[in-house]
N, C-alpha and C positions, 0 to 999 in steps of 0.2 A: 722724170723718167721712172725713178724708183716708185713714186706715188702711183703712176699708171699701172706698173707691174703688180704692185700690191693690190690695187683695185681689181685688176683682171683675175688674179688668183682668188680673191675673195668672192667674186661673182661665180667663178668656176666651182668653188667649194659649195656655194649656196645651191647651184643647179644640181650638183652631185647629191647633196643632202635631200633635196626635194625628190629626185629620182629614186633614191633609196627608200624614202618614206612611201612613195607610191607603190614601189615593188613590195614592200612589207605589208601594205594594206591589201593588195590585190592577189597575192600569192600565199599559199599555205605550204608548209614543209612536209615532206614525206621522208621518214626515217626507217630503215630496215634495222631492227634491234636484235635480230638473231637469224642465223642461217645465211649471212651475207655471201658466204662462199658458193652458195647455190644460185645466186642471182646474177644473170647475165646483164640485164639492163633494168634500171628503175630510176625515173627522174627524181631529182631532189626537191623540186618545187612544182606546184600546179595551181592553176586558178580554180576556185570553187565552181562546180558545175561542168568542168571539163572531163573528158574521158582520159583515164590514165592506163597505160599498158605496162605491165611488169612481166618480163620474160625471165624464166628460170631454166636451169639445166633440165634435161630429160634423162632419167636414169632407167635402166632396164630391170633392176631388181627391187624397185619400190616406186613410191609416188612422192612428189613434192607438193606441199600445200602452203598457200599464202593466207594468213589470217590477219585481222586488224582493220579490214575495210569490207563493206558489202560489195561483192562483185561476183563474177562468173569466170570460169575457165572456157575460153573460146576454142582451145585445142590444147593438147599436152604442152606444158611449159609456157603457156600464155594466159595470164590472169588480167582481167580488165575490170576497172571500177570507176565510178563517177566520184570525182574529188568533192568531199564535203566542205563545209565552211569552217573547217578546223584542221589542225595538224593531224597527220596520220602516222601511226607507228605500226609497221608491218612485222609479223613474225613468219619466218619461213621454216617449215618443219619437213623432215624426211621421214616417211613411214616405210619401213622395209617390208617386202612381201615375205610371208612365211616360206620356209624351204619347200620347194616343189610347186610353188604357185606360178 
């Protein structure tokens, strides 16, 4: 009985390790390295070639920019890019409007 339990646990661990290896190969990491407080949603992982949407706060007295990936703003607060075949490090920056703008 104990031998069957150990064998089952071993098989389960092997399957888990294979699943983790497949995940690590097919997904790339997305890290927000600055301005996290302005990000409403950003996935932590994405497959290369997939569209990634990052949503940020919308502020009335300035603009929020996302850099670190080639992408476009589809509307205020929504940045979209295609995941490259490498990890991405995003920087979120707030540029305040000059007084009276």
